[in-house]
ROMIKOL-15175 format. One record per residue: residue in three letters; x, y, z of N, C-alpha, C, O in turn. Coordinates in steps of 0.05 Angstrom, whole numbers. Example, Ala and Ser with C-alpha at 12.3 -4.5 7.8 and 13.67 -1.06 7.14 Angstrom:
# residues 2
Ala|264|-114|156|246|-90|156|264|-66|156|285|-66|169;
Ser|257|-45|142|273|-21|143|258|1|157|268|23|161;
//
This chain:
# residues 148
Met|1515|-546|2815|1520|-524|2831|1500|-520|2855|1506|-523|2879;
Phe|1477|-513|2845|1456|-512|2864|1430|-531|2853|1407|-525|2858;
Gly|1435|-550|2841|1418|-565|2827|1405|-555|2798|1388|-567|2785;
Trp|1418|-532|2791|1410|-526|2772|1419|-538|2744|1441|-549|2740;
Thr|1403|-537|2729|1402|-553|2698|1419|-534|2682|1417|-510|2687;
Lys|1439|-544|2661|1452|-525|2643|1429|-501|2631|1433|-477|2628;
Lys|1407|-517|2625|1385|-499|2615|1375|-475|2628|1368|-454|2616;
Thr|1374|-479|2660|1372|-458|2678|1394|-438|2679|1390|-414|2678;
Val|1413|-446|2679|1440|-428|2684|1443|-412|2658|1452|-389|2658;
Leu|1434|-428|2631|1438|-408|2608|1413|-390|2610|1416|-366|2603;
Met|1390|-397|2617|1369|-377|2617|1372|-354|2634|1361|-333|2629;
Leu|1387|-357|2654|1395|-336|2677|1420|-319|2666|1422|-295|2673;
Ala|1435|-330|2652|1453|-314|2640|1448|-296|2617|1460|-275|2614;
Leu|1425|-306|2596|1415|-291|2580|1398|-270|2593|1396|-249|2580;
Leu|1384|-272|2618|1366|-255|2625|1384|-231|2641|1374|-208|2642;
Leu|1406|-236|2651|1424|-217|2665|1441|-202|2646|1451|-180|2652;
Thr|1445|-214|2620|1462|-201|2602|1455|-174|2596|1473|-156|2596;
Pro|1433|-169|2590|1423|-138|2585|1431|-122|2607|1442|-100|2602;
Ile|1428|-129|2634|1433|-113|2657|1458|-105|2661|1464|-82|2667;
Met|1478|-131|2658|1506|-126|2661|1519|-109|2636|1538|-94|2639;
Gly|1506|-112|2614|1518|-93|2589|1509|-67|2595|1523|-48|2587;
His|1486|-64|2609|1477|-37|2610|1492|-19|2632|1490|6|2633;
Ala|1506|-34|2650|1519|-21|2669|1545|-11|2656|1556|10|2663;
Asp|1553|-26|2638|1580|-15|2623|1573|7|2605|1589|24|2602;
Glu|1549|8|2594|1547|35|2574|1534|59|2594|1527|80|2582;
Val|1532|58|2617|1521|85|2629|1550|97|2635|1568|86|2647;
Lys|1552|124|2622|1573|139|2624|1572|157|2647|1553|172|2649;
Arg|1591|156|2667|1589|174|2690|1593|204|2682|1606|213|2663;
Gly|1581|215|2698|1585|249|2695|1582|265|2720|1575|255|2742;
Leu|1587|289|2716|1588|307|2743|1577|333|2732|1587|344|2712;
Phe|1555|343|2745|1542|367|2746|1547|383|2769|1535|381|2790;
Val|1567|402|2763|1573|422|2780|1556|448|2786|1558|467|2770;
Asn|1541|452|2809|1525|473|2813|1540|497|2832|1540|499|2856;
Leu|1553|516|2810|1566|536|2823|1548|561|2828|1537|572|2809;
Thr|1546|568|2848|1529|593|2859|1542|618|2864|1529|639|2864;
Thr|1566|618|2868|1584|645|2882|1598|654|2859|1604|640|2840;
Asp|1604|682|2860|1623|694|2847|1650|700|2864|1668|715|2854;
Asp|1652|688|2889|1676|686|2904|1698|675|2887|1693|652|2879;
Thr|1721|684|2878|1738|673|2858|1755|652|2869|1765|636|2854;
Trp|1760|651|2898|1771|631|2907|1757|603|2908|1769|582|2904;
Ser|1726|606|2915|1715|582|2917|1706|573|2882|1703|551|2872;
Ala|1703|596|2870|1697|588|2840|1718|574|2826|1713|553|2814;
Thr|1746|586|2827|1765|571|2813|1774|544|2825|1785|527|2811;
Lys|1768|539|2853|1772|514|2860|1749|493|2846|1756|470|2838;
Ala|1726|502|2844|1703|488|2830|1712|483|2801|1708|461|2791;
Ile|1723|501|2788|1725|501|2760|1750|480|2752|1750|464|2733;
Met|1774|484|2774|1789|468|2769|1787|436|2777|1797|418|2765;
Phe|1772|435|2800|1766|404|2804|1749|393|2779|1757|373|2767;
Ala|1726|406|2773|1712|396|2745|1728|391|2725|1726|369|2714;
His|1749|409|2713|1766|406|2693|1786|384|2696|1787|366|2679;
Arg|1802|385|2719|1825|374|2723|1815|343|2730|1822|323|2717;
Lys|1797|343|2753|1790|314|2767|1769|297|2752|1767|272|2754;
Ser|1754|313|2735|1725|301|2724|1733|298|2693|1739|277|2682;
Leu|1732|319|2684|1733|323|2653|1759|308|2643|1757|291|2626;
Lys|1782|314|2653|1804|302|2644|1807|274|2653|1827|263|2646;
Asn|1791|263|2666|1789|231|2670|1765|221|2660|1753|202|2670;
Gly|1757|235|2635|1739|220|2619|1709|220|2623|1695|208|2607;
His|1696|235|2644|1671|238|2651|1661|268|2639|1673|290|2638;
Asp|1635|261|2632|1620|283|2620|1618|300|2641|1615|290|2663;
Thr|1620|326|2640|1621|349|2659|1613|377|2657|1626|392|2642;
Ala|1593|386|2671|1581|410|2661|1582|425|2688|1578|414|2709;
Ile|1587|453|2685|1585|471|2706|1560|491|2700|1559|505|2680;
Trp|1543|490|2718|1518|506|2716|1525|527|2736|1529|525|2760;
Leu|1528|557|2715|1536|581|2737|1503|595|2741|1490|603|2723;
Asn|1497|594|2765|1472|605|2774|1480|628|2801|1501|633|2811;
Val|1456|639|2806|1456|660|2826|1479|680|2821|1476|692|2800;
Arg|1499|686|2835|1522|711|2831|1541|697|2812|1554|712|2798;
Ala|1546|669|2808|1562|657|2791|1561|663|2766|1579|658|2751;
Val|1536|677|2757|1537|684|2729|1557|709|2724|1565|711|2701;
Tyr|1564|725|2741|1586|744|2736|1611|730|2729|1625|743|2713;
Leu|1620|708|2735|1644|698|2729|1652|690|2698|1675|685|2692;
Ala|1630|689|2681|1639|687|2655|1632|714|2640|1629|714|2615;
Asp|1629|735|2653|1628|764|2635|1654|769|2631|1672|766|2647;
Lys|1653|779|2598|1678|782|2586|1694|808|2601|1719|809|2603;
Lys|1674|828|2610|1687|850|2620|1698|854|2648|1709|874|2656;
Arg|1692|831|2662|1693|831|2689|1722|820|2698|1731|798|2692;
Ala|1734|839|2712|1764|828|2722|1759|806|2742|1738|805|2754;
Ser|1778|789|2745|1780|768|2761|1801|764|2776|1821|761|2763;
His|1803|763|2800|1827|754|2818|1829|724|2822|1808|713|2828;
Val|1848|710|2819|1856|684|2824|1870|682|2848|1890|696|2850;
His|1863|664|2869|1878|659|2889|1896|634|2888|1895|620|2867;
Gly|1913|628|2908|1930|611|2913|1948|592|2894|1967|602|2881;
Leu|1942|569|2893|1959|556|2873|1950|561|2843|1966|558|2824;
Met|1922|568|2839|1915|573|2814|1928|605|2801|1931|610|2777;
Ala|1934|620|2820|1945|646|2809|1969|641|2797|1975|657|2779;
Glu|1986|623|2802|2014|614|2792|2009|611|2762|2029|615|2748;
Thr|1986|604|2750|1988|598|2723|1987|628|2704|1996|634|2682;
Gly|1971|642|2721|1969|671|2712|1945|677|2694|1943|696|2680;
Lys|1924|656|2697|1900|655|2682|1875|664|2699|1871|658|2723;
Ser|1862|678|2685|1834|691|2700|1814|671|2700|1814|652|2685;
Val|1793|676|2718|1769|654|2721|1756|649|2689|1748|627|2682;
Gln|1755|671|2674|1747|669|2646|1763|651|2629|1753|637|2612;
Asp|1794|652|2636|1808|636|2617|1806|607|2631|1809|589|2615;
Met|1802|601|2653|1796|578|2664|1772|565|2652|1773|542|2644;
Leu|1751|579|2651|1724|568|2641|1731|564|2608|1723|543|2597;
Ala|1745|581|2595|1746|577|2567|1765|553|2561|1763|541|2539;
Ala|1781|546|2576|1798|520|2573|1783|498|2578|1789|477|2566;
Phe|1763|499|2595|1747|480|2606|1727|471|2586|1722|447|2584;
Ile|1715|492|2569|1702|487|2548|1718|481|2525|1705|465|2511;
Ala|1740|486|2515|1755|478|2497|1763|454|2495|1767|441|2475;
Asp|1764|445|2525|1771|408|2529|1746|391|2524|1747|366|2523;
Gly|1724|405|2520|1699|387|2519|1678|395|2544|1655|385|2543;
Gly|1684|411|2566|1671|413|2582|1644|433|2576|1646|449|2557;
Thr|1621|433|2590|1598|444|2584|1597|466|2606|1600|460|2630;
Val|1593|493|2599|1588|509|2616|1556|525|2613|1550|537|2593;
Ile|1540|523|2634|1514|530|2630|1501|551|2644|1494|548|2668;
Met|1497|574|2628|1484|593|2649|1454|596|2654|1436|589|2639;
Cys|1452|607|2678|1423|608|2687|1412|625|2674|1422|647|2679;
Lys|1391|626|2657|1378|647|2645|1369|672|2662|1375|696|2659;
Ala|1350|660|2682|1337|677|2698|1354|696|2714|1349|720|2719;
Cys|1380|678|2725|1397|696|2739|1413|715|2725|1422|735|2737;
Ser|1419|708|2696|1427|725|2679|1412|750|2673|1424|771|2667;
Lys|1386|750|2673|1372|771|2669|1371|786|2694|1375|811|2692;
Ala|1367|773|2721|1372|789|2743|1398|807|2748|1397|827|2762;
Ala|1423|797|2734|1443|809|2737|1445|831|2713|1464|847|2715;
Gly|1430|832|2696|1430|853|2673|1452|843|2650|1464|858|2635;
Leu|1455|815|2651|1474|804|2633|1461|787|2611|1444|770|2618;
Thr|1466|790|2588|1455|772|2563|1482|753|2553|1505|754|2562;
Lys|1471|736|2533|1491|719|2520|1515|730|2509|1536|718|2507;
Ala|1512|757|2500|1533|773|2488|1552|779|2508|1576|781|2503;
Asp|1544|783|2532|1561|792|2553|1583|769|2563|1603|775|2576;
Tyr|1577|744|2554|1594|722|2561|1616|711|2547|1614|714|2523;
Ile|1635|701|2554|1658|688|2536|1645|670|2524|1623|662|2532;
Asp|1659|658|2497|1650|645|2479|1646|617|2488|1662|607|2504;
Gly|1627|606|2480|1619|573|2484|1599|569|2507|1589|547|2511;
Val|1594|590|2524|1573|589|2543|1546|582|2535|1539|592|2513;
Gln|1530|569|2546|1505|561|2534|1482|575|2554|1482|574|2579;
Met|1466|585|2540|1447|592|2564|1428|569|2567|1422|553|2550;
Gly|1420|571|2589|1406|546|2604|1376|554|2600|1368|577|2600;
Asn|1362|529|2597|1332|526|2599|1328|498|2611|1346|481|2611;
Trp|1306|495|2620|1299|469|2637|1305|447|2623|1313|428|2638;
Pro|1303|441|2593|1306|416|2581|1337|414|2585|1346|392|2594;
Leu|1355|433|2579|1381|423|2580|1391|420|2613|1407|403|2621;
Ile|1383|437|2626|1390|431|2655|1380|397|2661|1395|378|2668;
Glu|1357|396|2657|1346|369|2664|1361|344|2649|1364|322|2660;
Ser|1369|349|2626|1388|329|2610|1411|320|2627|1418|297|2630;
Trp|1422|343|2638|1446|336|2656|1439|330|2687|1456|317|2699;
Leu|1421|336|2699|1417|338|2721|1406|312|2727|1415|303|2748;
Phe|1389|297|2715|1375|275|2717|1387|250|2703|1377|228|2706;
Arg|1411|255|2685|1416|234|2672|1425|212|2690|1433|215|2713;
Glu|1424|187|2675|1437|162|2701|1464|165|2697|1474|173|2676;
Gly|1477|159|2720|1502|160|2725|1516|188|2734|1539|193|2741;
Met|1494|206|2731|1505|237|2738|1510|237|2767|1497|222|2781;
Gln|1530|254|2778|1531|257|2805|1532|292|2805|1539|305|2785;
Thr|1526|300|2828|1524|327|2830|1541|337|2849|1549|322|2868;
Leu|1551|365|2846|1570|375|2875|1562|402|2868|1558|410|2845;
Ala|1561|419|2895|1558|445|2893|1576|458|2906|1587|449|2926;
Trp|1581|483|2897|1601|503|2908|1587|528|2912|1599|548|2920;
//
């Protein structure tokens, strides 16, 4: 072929096997950075994370920060726009369904404090964020980020 001996080809194959095998092991994922409590934008982000990423087998997390912390507040009414409104689900219902299907919703602890909200104010299944948790998602190999 290139003047390579069988031994050279075998050695090259053995060297590349861990690299090629590793590529198969990397699980792709999506980290959605959601910063708004505008329900039109938020429901679009949640729907995309749930239907397009999580339902297609990708590890998916939604990080609610800045004003988005209000979206998971159990006491807050939410208006849902457009096609998402036809289902009759609130933003909290959408987040709960995302969590029930294996999605991760992470709450910014500092933003929660600034908004006067605690874990007790949030729907079930929300995780309070800290740097190790955020870092484990944000810098994971194969992770993509998307911001709304």
